[in-house]
TORPAMI-639280 format. One line per 3 residues: number of its first residue (from 1); their letters; for each residue x, y, z of N, C-alpha, C, CB. Coordinates in steps of 0.001 Angstrom, whole numbers. Glycine has a CB too. Layout:
NUM> A> X/Y/Z/X/Y/Z/X/Y/Z/X/Y/Z | ...
***
This chain:
1> MQT> 48434/27541/102541/47636/26694/101686/47610/25368/102092/48058/26728/100377 | 48308/24951/102821/48351/23668/103275/47319/23477/104274/49629/23340/103768 | 47078/24279/105262/46132/24281/106031/44800/24373/105570/46358/25082/106766
4> HLT> 44414/24935/104470/43362/25051/103696/42978/23636/103153/43647/26042/102655 | 43993/23229/102510/43846/21930/101519/43479/20891/102793/45526/21433/100456 | 44287/20909/103794/43830/19828/105029/42554/20058/105421/44674/19903/106384
7> FAA> 42220/21157/105660/40666/21369/105969/39749/20787/104804/40319/23023/106135 | 39967/21190/103638/38949/20646/102407/39316/19224/102460/39208/21338/100720 | 40275/18624/102562/40605/17045/102723/39595/16294/103845/42300/16866/103280
10> QVL> 39625/16922/104998/38668/16528/105884/37641/16493/105710/38621/16950/106698 | 37119/17608/105316/35436/18103/104940/35127/16926/103847/35221/20023/104074 | 35923/16730/102632/35535/15974/101396/35634/14487/102085/36635/16265/99942
13> RLV> 36521/14123/102765/36386/12682/103701/35117/12497/104028/37167/12631/105107 | 34559/13387/104670/33386/13264/105584/32513/13163/104368/33051/14544/106754 | 32463/14039/103401/31450/13849/102452/31196/12583/101633/31620/14767/101637
16> STA> 32614/12086/101142/32918/10818/100568/32220/9627/101499/34553/10673/100465 | 32382/9829/102785/32007/8626/103725/30522/8629/103520/32454/8800/105411 | 30015/9756/103649/28372/9937/103839/28043/9470/102480/27708/11629/104199
19> ALW> 28498/9665/101186/27981/9203/100078/28022/7913/99999/28477/9688/99093 | 29086/7249/100677/29192/5826/100492/28195/4970/101333/30581/5425/100810 | 28047/5779/102568/26805/5104/103342/25493/5398/102844/26746/5513/104779
22> LAG> 25291/6464/102160/24033/6767/101368/23784/5793/100324/24085/8116/100726 | 24958/5430/99662/25013/4653/98438/24624/3134/98836/26517/4768/97753 | 25035/2794/99944/24996/1357/100696/23695/1287/101129/26010/1139/101976
25> AGL> 23277/2319/101744/21566/2263/102507/20647/2172/101065/21003/4127/103660 | 20965/3019/100142/20254/3083/98953/20150/1685/98359/20896/4049/98015 | 21261/702/98385/21199/-659/97476/20460/-1542/98639/22953/-1388/96885
28> ILM> 20740/-1407/99924/19923/-2196/100741/18363/-2050/100530/20275/-1879/102107 | 18132/-549/100717/16454/-133/100592/15808/-853/99324/16211/1686/100346 | 16838/-525/98024/16338/-844/96764/15930/-2603/96869/17587/-405/95556
31> TVF> 16759/-3398/97636/16854/-4666/97430/15791/-5197/98443/18296/-5170/97581 | 15270/-4231/99651/14156/-4610/100283/12916/-4290/99544/14148/-4063/101524 | 12826/-3291/98516/11810/-2826/97967/11395/-3901/96792/12121/-1418/97542
34> ITA> 12561/-4476/96295/12001/-5368/95002/11914/-6596/95585/12958/-5465/93596 | 12533/-7116/96845/12162/-8457/97522/10670/-8281/97913/13133/-8810/98898 | 10251/-7055/98271/8804/-7078/98995/8035/-7066/97629/8385/-5622/100164
37> QVF> 8220/-6496/96781/7750/-6488/95071/7484/-8216/94660/9352/-5702/93848 | 8247/-8997/94712/8448/-10303/94308/7570/-10989/95178/9861/-10778/94356 | 7686/-10792/96595/6996/-11567/97487/5441/-11212/97184/7492/-11269/99002
40> MRY> 4987/-10024/97121/3700/-9420/97025/3125/-10061/95452/3869/-7581/97137 | 3634/-10040/94599/3494/-10420/93050/3273/-11941/93075/4912/-10014/92080 | 3992/-12958/93553/4072/-14132/93399/3362/-14809/94558/5354/-14442/93202
43> VMN> 3454/-14217/95777/2918/-15092/96987/1659/-14338/97323/3997/-15214/98370 | 1513/-13429/97444/333/-12767/97720/-603/-12501/96593/646/-11611/98308 | -258/-12689/95250/-981/-12254/94041/-1471/-10878/93944/-2071/-13056/93863
46> DSI> -679/-9869/94385/-980/-8492/94552/378/-7795/94287/-1605/-8173/96002 | 333/-6456/93828/1649/-5823/93392/1676/-4500/94227/1739/-5532/91689 | 2965/-4125/94451/3021/-2835/95123/3614/-1952/94017/3909/-2849/96521
49> VWS> 2647/-1021/93485/2764/-62/92148/3898/813/92392/1400/910/91830 | 4272/1299/93505/5491/2357/93492/7001/1628/93972/5077/3706/94674 | 6941/176/93914/8176/-225/94223/9399/79/93100/8010/-1646/94501
52> EPA> 8858/-564/91825/9680/-607/90681/10431/810/90256/8786/-1102/89564 | 9693/2053/90254/9959/3350/90349/10972/3899/91277/8890/3878/90582 | 10736/3535/92507/11319/3717/93758/12661/3288/93691/10620/3052/94792
55> AVI> 12891/1993/93229/13907/1052/93226/14994/1687/92048/13249/-521/92889 | 14280/2126/91136/14902/2778/89724/15581/4070/90311/13602/3220/88395 | 14939/4794/91071/15496/6048/91282/16765/5859/92422/14271/7078/91775
58> LMG> 16450/4991/93386/17540/4515/94420/19094/3922/93809/16793/3240/95283 | 18412/3153/92529/19604/2661/91703/20355/4099/91455/19112/1793/90152 | 19601/4673/90855/20602/5748/90337/21458/6509/91361/19838/6802/89580
61> WFI> 20765/6781/92568/21536/7606/93483/23020/6692/94053/20411/8034/94819 | 22516/5229/94178/23625/4412/94841/24662/4123/93615/22999/2911/95574 | 24280/4113/92339/25462/4324/91378/26215/5546/91132/25072/4036/90216
64> FLG> 25564/6543/91396/26309/8051/90988/27268/8141/92445/24911/9719/90772 | 26646/8171/93321/27310/8238/94442/28511/7448/94915/26504/8100/95175 | 28263/6212/94245/29500/5136/94674/30457/5402/93439/28978/3252/94793
67> AAV> 29812/6136/92347/31050/6232/91080/32023/7400/91777/30327/6875/89195 | 31343/8788/92282/32038/9668/92837/33016/9320/94057/31165/10534/93136 | 32698/8612/94889/33497/8096/96021/34667/7006/95245/32366/7258/97241
70> GIR> 34710/6576/94043/35323/5803/93299/36310/6466/92731/34594/5230/92503 | 35955/7931/92112/36578/8859/91906/37951/9369/93020/35525/9680/91743 | 37428/9809/94091/37851/10333/95116/39215/9264/95483/36604/10486/96179
73> EGY> 38740/7891/95539/39754/6730/95991/40501/6206/95151/39220/5661/96505 | 40541/6856/93821/41180/6150/92507/40730/5264/92072/42287/5723/92511 | 39564/4501/92088/39063/3399/91703/38673/3533/90157/37967/3064/92609
76> HLS> 38410/4808/89632/37634/4763/88323/38275/4312/87202/37161/5977/87965 | 37781/3844/86298/38177/3034/85135/39208/3865/84538/37000/2685/84119 | 40475/3183/84277/41513/4034/83473/42179/2946/82652/42659/4921/84447
79> FDV> 42873/3219/81583/43972/2549/80683/45317/2854/81254/43933/3073/79144 | 45946/1951/82014/47282/2083/82532/48332/1552/82261/47334/1917/83467 | 48184/829/80823/49487/406/80283/50526/1030/79898/49374/-137/79454
82> LLY> 50246/2387/79464/51257/3153/79138/51906/3791/80446/50774/4138/78160 | 51394/3801/81600/51769/4226/82461/52920/3189/83287/50636/4632/83014 | 53149/2030/82733/54175/1377/83383/55495/1605/82765/53894/13/83446
85> FVP> 55560/2323/81394/56561/2643/80527/56996/4066/80995/56087/2549/79032 | 56520/5112/81274/56712/6227/81354/57392/6635/82676/55615/6756/81080 | 58301/7777/82669/58719/8007/84220/57703/8723/85058/60040/8871/84337
88> QQT> 58089/8850/86394/57023/9306/87486/56375/10568/86948/57714/9629/89009 | 57377/11341/86742/56726/12969/86524/55949/13110/85302/57917/14183/86377 | 55918/12141/84516/55030/12296/83007/53691/11425/83655/55957/11343/81227
91> KLV> 53899/10280/84488/52530/9927/85227/51800/10829/85766/52645/9123/86223 | 52539/11458/86497/51716/12615/87422/51166/13652/86597/52661/13405/88519 | 51770/13999/85395/51202/14991/84296/49782/14180/83551/52597/15332/82986
94> LFS> 50226/12926/83319/49109/12185/82795/47895/12018/83719/49582/10882/82413 | 47976/11963/84911/47232/11684/85781/46241/12847/86064/47980/11276/86787 | 47118/14102/85935/46584/15492/86002/45522/15819/85317/47423/16360/85651
97> ISD> 46119/15220/83858/45050/15608/82535/43767/14928/82707/45622/15101/80977 | 43978/13527/83281/42906/12851/83517/41964/13226/84309/43169/11899/83827 | 42217/13647/85590/41342/14237/86555/40799/15267/86147/41857/14529/87663
100> AVV> 41544/16290/85143/40720/17408/84627/39703/17036/83805/41450/18335/83938 | 39886/16168/82995/39093/15621/82041/37558/15145/82842/39993/14344/81336 | 38080/14249/83967/37125/13508/84762/36125/15039/85352/38086/12393/86178
103> AAF> 36790/16005/85894/36066/17044/86489/35216/17760/85465/36984/17973/87169 | 35725/18017/84246/34856/18378/82970/33625/17735/83049/35490/17974/81617 | 33915/16157/82771/32597/15308/83022/31749/15457/83798/32713/14273/83278
106> GLG> 32129/15460/85090/31258/15838/86338/30492/17080/86387/32070/15914/87481 | 31100/18219/85935/30557/19262/85749/29348/19246/84686/31551/20068/85478 | 29719/18625/83303/28913/18278/82579/27626/17455/83007/29585/17782/81810
109> MAW> 28085/16697/83850/26985/15585/84704/25827/16288/84991/27523/14966/86233 | 26525/17476/86185/25620/18202/87092/25055/19228/86303/26287/18775/88336 | 25409/19915/85192/25061/20879/84298/23586/20100/83600/26459/21222/83182
112> YGA> 23958/19320/82835/22835/18795/82163/21703/17878/82763/23351/18156/81203 | 22311/17441/83948/21421/16481/84731/20390/17692/85474/22442/15367/85978 | 20838/18923/85830/20123/20070/86256/19054/20483/85127/21151/21234/86566
115> KLA> 19735/20406/83771/18555/21086/82934/17495/20137/82626/19044/21679/81553 | 17924/18826/82782/16927/17516/82537/15997/17553/83736/17772/15922/82481 | 16535/17877/84820/15708/18055/86334/14585/19208/85837/16914/18764/87901
118> LSA> 15119/20135/85520/13976/21402/85373/13010/21319/84401/14574/22730/85046 | 13591/20400/83372/12694/20286/82246/11294/19244/82807/13662/19573/80853 | 11852/18604/83925/10587/17309/84141/10137/17866/85230/11003/15526/84425
121> WDV> 10413/19064/85745/9941/19574/87123/8352/19611/87206/10538/21096/87398 | 7719/19916/86136/5952/19518/86304/5612/18345/85899/4925/20377/85488 | 6449/17359/85458/6101/16082/85376/5660/15254/86685/7157/15519/84781
124> VLP> 4747/14554/86858/4389/14081/88024/4631/12316/87584/2735/14694/88490 | 5387/11855/88584/5560/10366/88231/3966/9705/88952/7281/9622/89091 | 3357/8989/88180/2265/8467/88640/2036/7443/90192/1966/7799/87481
127> SLG> 2921/6696/89813/2992/5913/90904/3556/6071/92223/3430/5080/90546 | 4298/7114/92097/5018/7965/93241/4231/9267/93747/6469/8481/92681 | 3724/10029/92833/3210/11103/93098/4176/12111/93423/2347/10921/93979
130> ISG> 5068/12088/92920/6255/13210/93096/6688/13586/91627/7695/12585/94013 | 7593/14762/91281/8098/15408/90338/8944/14508/89695/8665/16535/90734 | 8721/14556/88272/9828/13834/87648/11260/14192/87736/9590/13808/86414
133> AID> 11679/15457/88238/12772/15945/88337/13519/15207/89205/12699/17132/88606 | 13030/14388/90220/13805/13421/91150/14256/12272/90028/12747/12743/92550 | 14161/11861/89199/14792/11022/88330/16067/11510/87864/13986/10756/87287
136> FLP> 16059/12679/87788/17731/13299/87311/18566/13909/88456/17647/14668/86128 | 17986/14010/89515/18768/14308/90501/20007/13778/90972/18156/14266/91264 | 20202/12339/90763/21586/11532/91153/22419/12260/90107/21597/9648/90962
139> LVG> 22029/12585/88946/23292/13037/87866/23760/14288/88431/22820/13327/86149 | 22850/15271/89159/23154/16253/89532/24371/16189/90732/21969/16792/89802 | 23688/15411/91865/24324/15182/93009/25879/14329/92666/23230/14349/93955
142> GGC> 25693/13215/91887/26613/12692/91161/27641/13350/90764/26180/12262/90298 | 27264/14198/89994/28107/15319/88942/28907/16067/89816/27124/16471/88027 | 28303/16711/90701/28837/17736/91810/30089/17073/92480/27635/18077/93033
145> LVF> 29681/15691/92994/30677/15006/93889/31904/14665/92920/30014/13601/94629 | 31562/14344/91774/32557/13963/90616/33468/15119/90560/31836/13704/89117 | 33051/16218/90461/33642/17375/89946/34509/17939/91384/32369/18484/89266
148> LFS> 34028/17820/92609/34702/17853/93562/35865/17126/94107/34043/17833/94117 | 35481/15789/93926/36377/15022/94017/37785/14900/93053/35687/14075/94024 | 37342/15430/91697/38411/15417/91045/39426/16443/91214/38082/15346/89937
151> IER> 38734/17821/91657/39557/18836/91932/40309/18801/93282/38814/19959/91820 | 39882/18158/94140/40585/17695/95215/41829/17133/94749/39832/16766/95972 | 41676/16136/93979/42893/15203/93380/43878/16219/92979/42479/14184/92001
154> LFR> 43475/16843/91981/44382/17790/91384/45184/18802/92526/43480/18664/90335 | 44501/19349/93386/45079/20229/94226/45872/19289/95030/44106/21119/94992 | 45627/18338/95552/46431/17290/96170/47824/16970/95498/45608/16051/96183
157> RAA> 47712/16616/94296/48822/16383/93523/49769/17688/93585/48360/16013/92078 | 49072/18630/93207/49900/20000/93209/50544/20328/94426/49051/21187/92910 | 50100/19820/95497/50577/19969/96857/51526/19043/97161/49574/19887/97804
160> GLP> 51784/17976/96334/52709/16797/96688/52246/15981/97447/53837/17074/97237 | 50913/15775/97643/50400/14874/98599/49652/13728/98018/49570/15573/99506 | 49814/12350/98510/49199/11349/98005/47855/11352/97356/49196/10617/98855
163> TAR> 47488/10653/96098/46285/10666/95582/45717/9269/95576/46329/11262/94310 | 46181/8159/96061/45624/6880/95929/45515/6439/94403/44263/6879/96618 | 46499/6797/93421/46112/6281/92194/47607/5922/91855/45240/7327/91150
166> FGD> 47863/4658/91378/48833/3930/90520/49992/4122/91319/49001/4444/89000 | 50229/3457/92418/51350/3476/92688/51775/4743/93880/51943/3514/91374 | 50939/5402/94199/50760/6649/95128/50834/5745/96479/49147/7665/94885
169> DPV> 50833/6458/97404/50204/6044/98787/48873/6013/98850/50556/6874/99849 | 48204/5273/99633/46879/5526/99687/46416/7204/100191/46356/4388/100672 | 45315/7684/100075/45033/8860/100336/44990/8842/101856/43851/9295/99631
172> EEI> 46053/9742/102537/46131/9647/104010/44818/10250/104702/47442/10426/104517 | 44735/9858/105844/43677/9982/106811/44084/11498/107277/43675/8715/108073 | 43449/12631/106764/43984/14065/107428/43092/14351/108764/43766/15487/106248
***
């Protein structure tokens, strides 16, 4: 099992790195789109009709990809006051419960995001000329990654490996 977990950790580390780079590229591209829109509107007295919807779509992607990477690296929002007062074994149980809940949330994001995308499949975004389903794909992609990264954390903890969470060693580069 250790070999399989090591291989999965390597693959998910690559997926996480790619997601982080895509999120960063999306942030930069969104900034370029909005800057161009401001320049065109206020300097050239014209407007780029596709810049705002494209920027909103990019924002969805970099938010959900970044959130998923934050889950993997243990940076997601948590309420840790109780954890200062309980023994290590109890912490690990609470971390596992938290990761299971986050995995369920990610699965729900992916499931209901896919339902929304399918319901908007035939809608065409007028300024971009593409399917309205594209608006909901960040929910699906981010939800799948949140689920995968949360499950990875559960397996790592079960195998006794660090998970980069509250006093654990950082996720080791496998």
